[in-house]
C-alpha positions as CSV (number, residue, x, y, z in Angstrom):
1,M,2.2,-8.9,11.5
2,R,1.0,-5.6,12.7
3,A,2.1,-2.1,13.7
4,N,0.0,0.7,15.0
5,F,0.7,4.2,13.7
6,L,-0.8,6.7,16.0
7,C,1.3,9.8,15.1
8,D,0.7,13.4,15.9
9,T,0.8,15.6,12.8
10,G,2.4,18.4,14.7
11,G,-0.7,20.5,15.3
12,A,-4.4,20.3,16.1
13,N,-6.8,19.3,13.3
14,T,-9.1,22.0,12.1
15,G,-12.8,21.5,12.6
16,K,-13.1,20.7,9.0
17,D,-10.4,18.0,9.3
18,K,-12.0,16.5,12.4
19,G,-15.4,16.4,10.6
20,R,-13.9,14.8,7.6
21,D,-12.1,12.1,9.6
22,S,-15.1,11.4,11.8
23,E,-17.4,11.1,8.8
24,F,-14.9,8.7,7.0
25,L,-14.3,6.7,10.2
26,G,-18.0,6.3,10.8
27,F,-18.6,5.3,7.3
28,A,-15.8,2.8,7.3
29,M,-16.3,1.3,10.8
30,G,-19.9,1.8,11.8
31,S,-21.4,-1.1,9.9
32,L,-18.7,-3.7,9.9
33,Q,-20.9,-5.9,12.1
34,G,-23.3,-6.0,9.3
35,L,-20.9,-7.6,6.8
36,G,-22.1,-10.9,5.4
37,I,-18.8,-12.6,6.1
38,K,-18.9,-14.5,9.4
39,Y,-15.9,-14.6,11.6
40,K,-14.8,-18.2,12.4
41,G,-12.7,-17.8,15.5
42,K,-9.3,-17.9,13.9
43,G,-10.2,-16.1,10.7
44,Y,-12.8,-15.3,8.1
45,G,-12.4,-18.5,6.1
46,T,-12.7,-18.6,2.4
47,M,-13.8,-15.3,0.9
48,K,-15.0,-14.1,-2.5
49,I,-12.6,-11.3,-3.3
50,G,-13.0,-9.0,-6.3
51,F,-10.5,-6.7,-8.1
52,L,-11.7,-3.8,-10.2
53,G,-8.5,-3.3,-12.2
54,V,-5.8,-5.9,-12.6
55,G,-2.6,-3.8,-12.8
56,N,0.7,-4.2,-11.1
57,I,-0.5,-3.8,-7.5
58,A,-3.4,-6.2,-8.0
59,T,-1.1,-8.7,-9.5
60,C,1.3,-8.5,-6.6
61,M,-1.6,-8.9,-4.1
62,I,-3.1,-11.9,-5.8
63,E,0.3,-13.6,-6.1
64,G,1.0,-12.8,-2.4
65,F,-2.3,-14.5,-1.4
66,Y,-1.6,-17.5,-3.5
67,G,2.0,-17.8,-2.2
68,L,0.5,-18.4,1.2
69,G,-1.8,-21.1,-0.1
70,Q,-4.8,-18.9,0.4
71,Q,-8.0,-20.6,-0.8
72,H,-10.0,-17.5,-1.5
73,D,-12.0,-17.2,-4.7
74,F,-10.8,-14.3,-6.8
75,F,-13.0,-12.5,-9.4
76,L,-11.2,-10.1,-11.8
77,S,-12.5,-7.3,-13.9
78,P,-12.2,-7.8,-17.7
79,R,-10.4,-4.6,-18.7
80,N,-6.9,-6.0,-18.7
81,V,-8.0,-9.1,-20.6
82,A,-4.5,-10.6,-21.2
83,R,-3.4,-10.3,-17.6
84,S,-6.8,-11.5,-16.2
85,A,-6.7,-14.5,-18.5
86,E,-3.1,-15.3,-17.5
87,F,-4.2,-15.5,-13.9
88,A,-7.2,-17.6,-14.7
89,A,-4.9,-20.1,-16.5
90,K,-2.2,-20.0,-13.8
91,Y,-4.3,-20.3,-10.7
92,T,-7.3,-22.2,-9.5
93,N,-10.2,-20.2,-8.0
94,V,-9.7,-17.3,-10.4
95,T,-12.6,-16.1,-12.5
96,V,-12.5,-13.4,-15.2
97,C,-15.8,-11.6,-15.0
98,A,-17.8,-10.3,-17.9
99,S,-18.0,-6.8,-16.5
100,N,-17.2,-4.7,-13.4
101,Q,-20.7,-5.1,-12.2
102,H,-20.3,-8.9,-12.4
103,V,-17.3,-8.5,-10.0
104,V,-19.4,-6.5,-7.6
105,N,-22.4,-8.9,-7.8
106,T,-20.3,-11.9,-7.0
107,T,-18.0,-10.9,-4.2
108,D,-17.9,-10.1,-0.5
109,I,-14.9,-7.8,-0.7
110,V,-13.9,-5.6,-3.6
111,F,-10.5,-4.1,-4.0
112,L,-10.5,-0.9,-6.0
113,T,-7.3,-1.2,-7.9
114,M,-8.2,0.9,-10.9
115,N,-5.6,3.1,-12.6
116,S,-5.6,6.4,-10.8
117,R,-4.5,8.2,-14.0
118,D,-7.9,7.3,-15.4
119,K,-9.9,10.4,-14.9
120,D,-13.1,8.5,-15.4
121,C,-12.5,6.0,-12.6
122,V,-14.8,7.9,-10.1
123,E,-17.6,8.0,-12.7
124,A,-17.0,4.3,-13.5
125,L,-17.5,3.5,-9.8
126,R,-20.6,5.7,-9.6
127,S,-22.2,3.6,-12.3
128,L,-21.8,0.4,-10.3
129,N,-24.4,-0.9,-7.8
130,F,-22.5,-1.9,-4.7
131,R,-24.3,-3.8,-1.9
132,V,-24.8,-2.8,1.7
133,D,-23.2,-6.0,2.9
134,Q,-19.9,-5.5,1.0
135,H,-16.6,-4.3,2.2
136,I,-14.7,-2.0,-0.2
137,V,-11.0,-1.6,0.1
138,N,-9.7,1.4,-1.8
139,V,-6.3,1.1,-3.4
140,I,-6.6,4.0,-5.9
141,A,-3.5,6.1,-5.4
142,T,-4.1,9.7,-6.3
143,T,-7.9,10.1,-6.3
144,P,-9.2,11.5,-3.0
145,P,-10.6,8.7,-0.9
146,E,-13.6,10.9,0.0
147,D,-14.5,11.1,-3.7
148,V,-14.2,7.3,-4.1
149,R,-16.3,6.8,-0.9
150,E,-19.0,9.1,-2.2
151,A,-19.1,7.5,-5.6
152,I,-19.7,3.9,-4.3
153,G,-22.7,4.8,-2.1
154,T,-23.8,2.9,1.0
155,V,-21.8,-0.3,1.6
156,G,-20.9,-2.4,4.7
157,G,-17.5,-0.9,5.2
158,F,-14.9,1.3,3.4
159,S,-11.1,1.2,4.0
160,Q,-8.1,2.8,2.4
161,I,-4.8,0.9,2.0
162,I,-1.5,1.6,0.3
163,P,0.2,-1.8,-0.4
164,L,3.6,-1.9,-2.0
165,P,4.9,-4.3,-4.7
166,S,6.6,-6.3,-1.9
167,V,3.3,-7.8,-0.9
168,R,4.0,-10.3,-3.7
169,H,6.7,-11.7,-1.3
170,R,4.4,-11.1,1.8
171,Y,6.8,-8.5,3.2
172,G,6.9,-4.8,3.9
173,P,4.4,-2.1,5.2
174,I,0.8,-1.8,4.2
175,A,-0.6,1.6,5.2
176,A,-4.2,1.4,6.2
177,Y,-7.0,3.6,7.5
178,P,-9.1,3.4,9.6
179,E,-8.0,0.8,12.2
180,S,-10.0,-2.4,11.9
181,A,-9.5,-5.9,13.2
182,W,-11.2,-7.2,10.1
183,L,-8.9,-5.3,7.8
184,E,-5.9,-6.5,9.8
185,E,-7.1,-10.1,9.5
186,L,-7.4,-9.7,5.7
187,M,-4.1,-8.0,5.0
188,S,-1.6,-9.1,7.6
189,P,-0.7,-12.3,5.6
190,L,0.8,-9.9,3.0
191,G,2.9,-7.7,5.2
192,T,3.0,-5.4,8.2
193,V,-0.3,-3.5,8.5
194,V,0.5,0.1,9.7
195,F,-2.7,1.8,10.8
196,A,-3.0,5.6,10.3
197,K,-4.9,7.6,12.9
198,T,-6.2,10.1,10.3
199,L,-6.6,10.6,6.6
200,D,-3.7,13.1,6.7
201,D,-1.5,10.4,8.3
202,I,-2.1,7.9,5.5
203,R,-1.5,10.6,2.9
204,T,1.9,11.3,4.5
205,M,2.8,7.6,4.3
206,Q,1.6,7.6,0.7
207,A,3.9,10.5,-0.1
208,L,6.8,8.5,1.4
209,T,6.2,5.7,-1.1
210,A,6.9,8.1,-3.9
211,L,10.6,7.4,-3.2
212,I,10.6,3.8,-4.3
213,A,12.0,4.5,-7.8
214,T,14.5,7.0,-6.3
215,F,15.8,4.3,-4.0
216,Y,16.2,1.8,-6.8
217,D,18.0,4.4,-8.9
218,T,20.4,5.0,-6.0
219,L,21.1,1.3,-5.8
220,H,21.5,1.2,-9.6
221,N,24.2,4.0,-9.5
222,L,26.0,2.2,-6.7
223,T,26.0,-0.9,-8.8
224,I,27.5,1.0,-11.7
225,F,30.2,2.3,-9.4
226,A,31.1,-1.2,-8.2
227,E,31.2,-2.6,-11.7
228,N,33.5,0.3,-12.8
229,E,35.8,-0.7,-10.0
230,G,35.9,-4.3,-11.3
231,L,33.3,-6.0,-9.1
232,G,31.0,-8.4,-11.0
233,R,27.4,-7.2,-11.5
234,K,25.9,-10.2,-9.7
235,E,28.1,-9.8,-6.7
236,A,27.5,-6.1,-6.6
237,I,23.7,-6.5,-6.7
238,T,23.8,-9.2,-4.0
239,F,26.1,-7.2,-1.7
240,I,24.3,-3.9,-2.1
241,S,20.8,-5.4,-1.6
242,A,21.9,-7.4,1.5
243,F,23.8,-4.3,2.8
244,Y,20.8,-2.0,2.7
245,A,18.4,-4.7,4.0
246,S,20.7,-5.1,7.1
247,L,20.7,-1.4,7.8
248,C,16.9,-1.4,7.9
249,K,16.9,-4.2,10.4
250,N,19.1,-2.2,12.7
251,V,16.4,0.5,13.0
252,L,14.2,-2.0,14.8
253,D,16.3,-1.5,17.9
254,A,17.3,2.2,17.7
255,D,16.4,5.7,16.5
256,F,17.8,7.1,13.2
257,D,19.7,9.9,15.1
258,E,21.2,7.3,17.5
259,L,22.5,5.2,14.6
260,I,24.0,8.2,12.9
261,G,25.8,9.0,16.1
262,E,27.4,5.6,16.2
263,M,29.7,6.4,13.2
264,T,33.4,6.6,13.9
265,P,34.7,10.2,14.2
266,G,36.8,11.0,11.2
267,G,35.9,7.7,9.6
268,L,34.6,6.8,6.2
269,N,30.9,7.1,7.1
270,E,31.5,10.6,8.5
271,M,33.4,11.6,5.3
272,A,30.7,10.4,3.0
273,L,27.8,11.9,5.1
274,E,29.5,15.4,5.3
275,M,30.1,15.5,1.5
276,L,26.5,14.5,0.7
277,Q,25.1,17.0,3.3
278,A,27.2,19.8,1.9
279,Q,25.6,19.1,-1.5
280,G,22.1,19.0,0.0
281,A,21.8,15.4,-1.3
282,T,20.3,13.8,1.9
283,K,17.9,16.7,2.6
284,A,16.7,16.6,-1.0
285,W,14.9,13.4,-0.5
286,A,12.6,15.0,2.1
287,D,12.4,18.2,0.1
288,V,10.8,16.5,-2.9
289,L,8.1,15.1,-0.7
290,V,6.6,18.5,-0.1
291,P,5.2,18.9,-3.7
292,V,4.4,15.1,-3.7
293,L,2.3,15.5,-0.6
294,T,0.6,18.5,-2.1
295,R,-0.4,16.4,-5.1
296,V,-1.6,13.6,-2.9
297,K,-3.9,16.0,-0.9
298,K,-5.5,17.4,-4.0
């Protein structure tokens, strides 16, 4: 699955922004032909994939690949010993490496899935010797990708992605930059790859993902309401989940404003919307993204 995201940010890029994107794009795309992985017509075949960091997102990605019957070989860093060992026991073709450098030495592709709260992650990357024939896929959330790129030195290619936990079920968007047929081939089995045109675009998409917990909290409160009215918890969760999933599918055929306009005048939807708008509840979701995006851009 694939979707192109070629949005206009609402104004011209500054010279600095253009230079930054051009430099990043050139670094990421210029030497893809030099990668040691040979394209085999319908795909890249079995690959040796490394993960530096085995947290929640790495776990979801690995489980997503295995759910498809992917026969890649996975090499995991040793820091999260318990989780890495669990994978090695559960799946074939998983190796827990003795060190981060061992992961780098053994693999064709390296996912950087280290904890972004670790202030030493950039220094840790700088201490590693990456190869010029490797492709690095950066998944570190709040560390500027330019800093990560500089820390790893010269490699075959560098990409930035923002996968969601739903990749475990091979569903949902995967923000990516820059556009690359190779990256699409790698990630499309796990979801819909949405390519950003610029670094600022992918940062905007990253900011939007900060509302995951807020969305779940909203569903939680709706479930409590339904339970208080006598509906069973299982039935409430099933109905609410399917209800919101169906609303998202409607968006594939229409714009948000158009769908809002379909509500019945004087009906229940209009009543609820006007009450929430009067409290600023719907706009608050967008308002909180302003400081979130500021943090992402730091």
